[in-house]
C-alpha positions, 0 to 999 in steps of 0.5 A: 517560320516568320515572314521575316525569316521567310524573306531572308531565306527566299532568295536562296530558295528561289535561286535553287528552284530556278536552277532546278527548273533550268536543269530539268529543261536541259535534261528533257532535250532527248539525247541524239536530237540533231537540232541545237535548241533556240537560245533560251527556249524551254522544253514543254513536251518531250518524248522518245518512242522506239519501234513506233509506226510513224508517218512523216507528212510531206504534203497538205493535210485535210479531213475527209469523212472525219479522218485525216488525209495527207496529200503525201506521206512516208511511213515506216517503223523506227525511233521517233524523237518528239520535242516542243519548245516554247520560244522566249517572248522577245523572239518570233516564230520566224526566228525560231523556225529559221534557226532550226532550218538553217542547221538542217540545210547545212547538212546533206539533205533532201527537201521534201515539203515546205509551206507557210501561213494559210497555204499549210491549211488548218493549224488545228489539224497540224496541232491535234492530228499530225503532231499530237500537241494542242498547244501548237494550235494558232492562227493559220497565217502564223504557221510554217512547216518543213519536212526533209530527209537528212541524207546521212547514215542512219537516215533521218526524217525531220519535221519542223512546225512553228506557230505564234498563238493568239496569246502571242506565245511562240512554239517550235515543234521538232519530229526526228524520225530514224527508220529502222531501215532506210526509206528506199523509195525515191522522195521528191519535193513538191513543185510548190516547195521548189518554188518557195526555196528558189524565191527564198534562196535565189538558187536551187541545187538539183541532181542530174536532170539530163534524161539518160544521165545516171544510168548506172544509178539504181534510181536512174528514173530520177532525171525525168522526174526532176525535169517534170518537177522543174517544169511544173515549178516554172509553170506555176509562176510564169514570171520566174526566169532562171539561169541553168548552170552545170555541165549538162545545162544546154541539154537541160535547157533544151529539154525544158523548151521541149516541155513548152517552157519559153526560151526567153525564161531560160539562160545558160549559166556557168559550166559547173558543177560537173554533176547536177544542175543549179538553177539561179533566179534572174 
């Protein structure tokens, strides 16, 4: 074919090629992924593993004696959907992360772990050891990680990791794990995660915190555990003041005072909700 002939047919051929590439990117998003991809995102890695032994990291990771150690982890057998998206250059990792996070937070969920920047630790560990994708390695200050449980049937554990690499390429990685049997052990967030959410959203919606409440619940130990988490959260930043709303707010406030939280940092808010407690940042 002459150069002239190639030039005449090239636009049509390139058009078909581009359409094929878009179709391939769409097809590579596994069926059942609960997150709608960021507009214009390209799938760079995608896989579905059935009956796999998978650990969802819900705390800091580090290397000990050349082996990966997670501060906290929940492990089970189930289906793992794993997808890495490259985000269009005009957008940041924060935009991509928030786009996915907001979709998850709009559904019934339990937040488990949330970190940003250097507080997440070494990006090389997240990329190579936890998420098994070296493309996700980048400067520590450019990363964010979130893990939560979607309280639906079937239960799903979702992990998000976002990074802006040194070459300015932006990636969002999603792990969606559906255990064959729902995790029965209680899963709680870290105090640091609660504090980040309080600062970010201005409020925290929590389950019943009054000791002795929910005694008919098979997880009746939860109120005391949650009280201790809130106590540790408030101790980690002594500048934070909160209003406590809910029918049991006076009892919760007194319990926190008994745990040596200064009364001047606490206020009673609204008398609702009837169940659970809402903390609002003052």
